[in-house]
C-alpha positions as a Markdown table, in Angstrom:
| # | Residue | x | y | z |
|---|---|---|---|---|
| 1 | Met | 15.2 | 24.3 | -1.6 |
| 2 | Tyr | 14.4 | 20.7 | -3.3 |
| 3 | Lys | 15.1 | 18.8 | -0.2 |
| 4 | Lys | 13.0 | 21.3 | 2.3 |
| 5 | His | 10.1 | 22.4 | 0.1 |
| 6 | Ile | 9.9 | 20.8 | -3.4 |
| 7 | Lys | 10.2 | 17.2 | -2.4 |
| 8 | Pro | 7.5 | 17.1 | 0.2 |
| 9 | Ile | 5.1 | 18.7 | -2.5 |
| 10 | Ile | 6.3 | 16.1 | -5.0 |
| 11 | Asp | 5.7 | 13.3 | -2.5 |
| 12 | Phe | 2.3 | 14.1 | -1.4 |
| 13 | Thr | 1.1 | 15.0 | -5.1 |
| 14 | Val | 2.4 | 11.6 | -6.4 |
| 15 | Ala | 1.3 | 9.6 | -3.6 |
| 16 | Leu | -2.3 | 10.9 | -3.6 |
| 17 | Ser | -2.3 | 10.4 | -7.6 |
| 18 | Leu | -1.0 | 6.9 | -7.2 |
| 19 | Leu | -3.7 | 6.1 | -4.8 |
| 20 | Leu | -6.3 | 7.1 | -7.1 |
| 21 | Leu | -4.8 | 5.6 | -10.3 |
| 22 | Leu | -4.0 | 2.5 | -8.6 |
| 23 | Ser | -7.2 | 1.9 | -6.5 |
| 24 | Pro | -8.4 | -0.9 | -8.7 |
| 25 | Ile | -5.1 | -2.9 | -8.0 |
| 26 | Ile | -5.5 | -2.1 | -4.5 |
| 27 | Leu | -9.0 | -3.3 | -4.2 |
| 28 | Val | -7.9 | -6.5 | -6.0 |
| 29 | Thr | -5.0 | -7.0 | -3.6 |
| 30 | Val | -7.5 | -6.6 | -0.5 |
| 31 | Phe | -9.5 | -9.2 | -2.0 |
| 32 | Leu | -6.7 | -11.8 | -2.7 |
| 33 | Val | -5.4 | -11.2 | 0.9 |
| 34 | Leu | -8.8 | -11.7 | 2.5 |
| 35 | Ile | -9.2 | -14.9 | 0.4 |
| 36 | Phe | -5.9 | -16.4 | 0.7 |
| 37 | Met | -4.6 | -15.3 | 4.1 |
| 38 | Gly | -7.8 | -13.7 | 6.0 |
| 39 | Arg | -7.7 | -11.0 | 8.4 |
| 40 | Pro | -6.1 | -8.9 | 9.2 |
| 41 | Ile | -5.5 | -7.3 | 5.7 |
| 42 | Tyr | -2.9 | -5.2 | 6.9 |
| 43 | Phe | 0.7 | -5.6 | 8.6 |
| 44 | Thr | 1.5 | -2.6 | 10.8 |
| 45 | Gln | 4.5 | -2.3 | 12.9 |
| 46 | Gln | 6.2 | 0.5 | 14.7 |
| 47 | Arg | 9.3 | 1.9 | 12.7 |
| 48 | Pro | 11.6 | 5.0 | 13.2 |
| 49 | Gly | 11.4 | 7.8 | 10.7 |
| 50 | Arg | 13.1 | 11.4 | 10.4 |
| 51 | Asp | 15.1 | 12.1 | 13.5 |
| 52 | Glu | 14.2 | 8.5 | 14.9 |
| 53 | Lys | 10.6 | 9.7 | 15.5 |
| 54 | Ile | 8.6 | 6.6 | 15.9 |
| 55 | Phe | 5.5 | 6.1 | 13.6 |
| 56 | Thr | 3.2 | 3.2 | 12.3 |
| 57 | Ile | 4.2 | 1.7 | 8.9 |
| 58 | Tyr | 1.4 | 0.0 | 6.8 |
| 59 | Lys | 1.7 | -3.0 | 4.3 |
| 60 | Phe | -0.5 | -5.6 | 2.9 |
| 61 | Arg | -0.1 | -8.7 | 4.8 |
| 62 | Thr | 1.9 | -11.3 | 2.7 |
| 63 | Met | 2.4 | -14.2 | 5.2 |
| 64 | Ser | -0.1 | -16.7 | 6.6 |
| 65 | Asp | -0.4 | -17.2 | 10.6 |
| 66 | Asp | 0.0 | -20.9 | 10.3 |
| 67 | Val | 1.5 | -22.6 | 13.4 |
| 68 | Asp | 3.5 | -25.9 | 14.1 |
| 69 | Leu | 2.1 | -28.5 | 16.6 |
| 70 | Lys | 3.6 | -26.4 | 19.4 |
| 71 | Gly | 1.7 | -23.7 | 18.5 |
| 72 | Glu | 4.7 | -21.4 | 17.4 |
| 73 | Leu | 4.6 | -19.8 | 14.1 |
| 74 | Leu | 6.3 | -21.6 | 11.2 |
| 75 | Pro | 9.5 | -20.4 | 9.5 |
| 76 | Asp | 8.9 | -17.4 | 6.9 |
| 77 | Ala | 9.5 | -19.6 | 4.0 |
| 78 | Gln | 6.5 | -21.8 | 4.7 |
| 79 | Arg | 4.3 | -19.0 | 5.9 |
| 80 | Leu | 4.9 | -16.9 | 2.5 |
| 81 | Gly | 2.6 | -18.6 | 0.0 |
| 82 | Arg | 2.3 | -18.1 | -3.7 |
| 83 | Val | 0.3 | -15.1 | -3.6 |
| 84 | Gly | 2.4 | -13.5 | -1.0 |
| 85 | Lys | 5.5 | -14.0 | -3.1 |
| 86 | Val | 3.8 | -12.6 | -6.1 |
| 87 | Met | 2.7 | -9.4 | -4.0 |
| 88 | Arg | 6.2 | -9.2 | -2.8 |
| 89 | Ser | 7.8 | -9.6 | -6.3 |
| 90 | Leu | 5.5 | -6.8 | -7.7 |
| 91 | Ser | 6.2 | -4.7 | -4.5 |
| 92 | Leu | 2.3 | -4.7 | -4.0 |
| 93 | Asp | 2.8 | -5.0 | -0.3 |
| 94 | Glu | 4.1 | -1.8 | -0.1 |
| 95 | Leu | 1.3 | 0.2 | -1.5 |
| 96 | Pro | -0.3 | 1.2 | 1.7 |
| 97 | Gln | 2.9 | 3.2 | 2.6 |
| 98 | Leu | 1.3 | 6.0 | 0.3 |
| 99 | Leu | -0.9 | 6.5 | 3.5 |
| 100 | Asn | 2.2 | 7.1 | 5.4 |
| 101 | Ile | 3.6 | 9.4 | 2.8 |
| 102 | Leu | 0.3 | 11.5 | 2.9 |
| 103 | Lys | 0.7 | 11.5 | 6.6 |
| 104 | Gly | 4.0 | 13.0 | 6.3 |
| 105 | Glu | 5.8 | 10.5 | 8.0 |
| 106 | Met | 7.4 | 8.7 | 4.8 |
| 107 | Ser | 8.8 | 9.9 | 1.4 |
| 108 | Leu | 8.6 | 8.1 | -2.2 |
| 109 | Ile | 12.4 | 7.9 | -2.1 |
| 110 | Gly | 14.8 | 7.5 | 1.0 |
| 111 | Pro | 16.4 | 4.8 | 3.2 |
| 112 | Arg | 13.8 | 2.1 | 4.2 |
| 113 | Pro | 12.4 | 2.4 | 7.8 |
| 114 | Leu | 13.9 | -0.5 | 9.6 |
| 115 | Leu | 13.1 | -2.0 | 13.0 |
| 116 | Ile | 13.1 | 0.0 | 16.3 |
| 117 | Glu | 15.4 | -2.9 | 17.9 |
| 118 | Tyr | 18.2 | -1.6 | 15.4 |
| 119 | Leu | 18.4 | 2.0 | 16.8 |
| 120 | Pro | 21.1 | 1.2 | 19.6 |
| 121 | Leu | 23.2 | -0.8 | 17.0 |
| 122 | Tyr | 24.2 | 1.9 | 14.4 |
| 123 | Asp | 27.4 | 3.7 | 14.4 |
| 124 | Glu | 27.6 | 7.4 | 14.1 |
| 125 | Lys | 27.7 | 7.3 | 10.3 |
| 126 | Gln | 24.8 | 4.9 | 10.1 |
| 127 | Arg | 22.5 | 6.9 | 12.3 |
| 128 | His | 22.6 | 9.7 | 9.6 |
| 129 | Arg | 20.0 | 7.5 | 7.8 |
| 130 | His | 17.8 | 9.1 | 9.9 |
| 131 | Asp | 18.4 | 12.9 | 8.9 |
| 132 | Val | 15.8 | 12.4 | 6.1 |
| 133 | Arg | 12.2 | 11.0 | 5.9 |
| 134 | Pro | 12.5 | 7.2 | 5.3 |
| 135 | Gly | 11.2 | 6.1 | 1.8 |
| 136 | Ile | 9.3 | 3.5 | 0.0 |
| 137 | Thr | 12.3 | 2.8 | -2.2 |
| 138 | Gly | 15.9 | 4.3 | -2.0 |
| 139 | Trp | 19.6 | 4.2 | -3.3 |
| 140 | Ala | 20.1 | 0.8 | -1.6 |
| 141 | Gln | 17.0 | -0.7 | -2.9 |
| 142 | Val | 18.0 | -0.1 | -6.4 |
| 143 | Asn | 21.6 | -1.2 | -5.8 |
| 144 | Gly | 20.8 | -4.7 | -4.5 |
| 145 | Arg | 17.8 | -4.4 | -2.0 |
| 146 | Asn | 17.6 | -7.6 | -0.1 |
| 147 | Ala | 20.4 | -9.2 | -1.9 |
| 148 | Ile | 23.1 | -7.0 | -0.6 |
| 149 | Ser | 25.0 | -6.9 | 3.0 |
| 150 | Trp | 23.8 | -4.7 | 5.9 |
| 151 | Asp | 27.0 | -2.7 | 5.6 |
| 152 | Glu | 26.6 | -2.0 | 1.9 |
| 153 | Lys | 22.9 | -0.9 | 2.4 |
| 154 | Phe | 24.0 | 1.7 | 5.1 |
| 155 | Lys | 26.6 | 3.1 | 2.8 |
| 156 | Tyr | 24.0 | 3.6 | 0.2 |
| 157 | Asp | 21.7 | 5.1 | 2.8 |
| 158 | Val | 24.2 | 7.6 | 3.9 |
| 159 | Tyr | 25.3 | 8.5 | 0.7 |
| 160 | Tyr | 21.8 | 9.2 | -0.4 |
| 161 | Val | 21.4 | 11.5 | 2.7 |
| 162 | Lys | 24.6 | 13.4 | 2.0 |
| 163 | Asp | 24.0 | 13.8 | -2.0 |
| 164 | Leu | 20.3 | 14.2 | -2.0 |
| 165 | Ser | 18.8 | 16.0 | -5.1 |
| 166 | Trp | 16.1 | 15.9 | -7.5 |
| 167 | Gln | 18.6 | 14.2 | -10.1 |
| 168 | Leu | 19.2 | 11.3 | -7.8 |
| 169 | Asp | 15.8 | 11.0 | -7.0 |
| 170 | Leu | 14.8 | 11.0 | -10.5 |
| 171 | Lys | 17.6 | 8.3 | -11.4 |
| 172 | Ile | 16.2 | 6.1 | -8.2 |
| 173 | Ser | 12.7 | 6.2 | -9.7 |
| 174 | Trp | 13.6 | 5.1 | -12.9 |
| 175 | Leu | 15.9 | 2.2 | -11.7 |
| 176 | Thr | 13.1 | 1.3 | -9.1 |
| 177 | Leu | 10.5 | 0.9 | -12.1 |
| 178 | Gln | 13.1 | -1.3 | -13.9 |
| 179 | Lys | 13.7 | -3.5 | -10.7 |
| 180 | Val | 10.0 | -4.0 | -10.2 |
| 181 | Ile | 9.4 | -5.0 | -13.8 |
| 182 | Arg | 12.3 | -7.4 | -13.7 |
| 183 | Arg | 11.5 | -8.6 | -10.3 |
| 184 | Glu | 15.1 | -8.4 | -9.1 |
| 185 | Asp | 16.5 | -8.5 | -5.6 |
| 186 | Ile | 13.6 | -9.6 | -3.7 |
| 187 | Ser | 15.3 | -12.0 | -1.3 |
| 188 | Ser | 18.5 | -12.4 | 0.1 |
| 189 | Gln | 20.6 | -15.7 | -1.3 |
| 190 | His | 19.6 | -17.8 | 1.7 |
| 191 | His | 16.6 | -16.3 | 3.2 |
| 192 | Val | 13.1 | -15.4 | 2.0 |
| 193 | Thr | 12.9 | -12.4 | 4.3 |
| 194 | Val | 16.0 | -10.2 | 5.0 |
| 195 | Glu | 18.3 | -11.3 | 7.6 |
| 196 | Lys | 18.3 | -9.5 | 10.8 |
| 197 | Phe | 20.9 | -6.8 | 11.6 |
| 198 | Asn | 23.2 | -7.8 | 14.6 |
| 199 | Gly | 25.2 | -4.7 | 14.9 |
| 200 | Asn | 28.7 | -3.9 | 13.4 |
| 201 | Asn | 31.8 | -6.2 | 13.6 |
């Protein structure tokens, strides 16, 4: 009952309420992106959702398009400026995904939608992360986010899918709020952005 009927209603209601409530913050963020990074304001990318159905995810852009003398993009660490770091630490870059929720493509809570190129690399257990709608936050995010290994992330994702309940969603919501306030686990130990998944050993 919760998974099929109540959770989607909560997702839509909360997403719409947050868009209205946070509209001043969203407008300020748009303004900052325009000033410090220019257009485009949004970062869009194709990602697999529930049942591996492909959709377009929305984020605020946090990195510049600066290139080296050869015309190639600089490393992420050099393109992620001070404003981008603050946006990521406060999870402001994730706010446009509220639109994905309103469109029924995402949920507030669920496994994070990853790259399409990872789909052939999952084993049978890991593939179950696509049995539910992907989320803005999830069980893996409150248990380490970008600071844990891919294997650990997938175990948390599969656990969430198997044990999905309103109690678990409530716990994740509370822990997410604490993570955002403390700005924890934004980056991995050696990388500004998360390392790519190269398959299972």
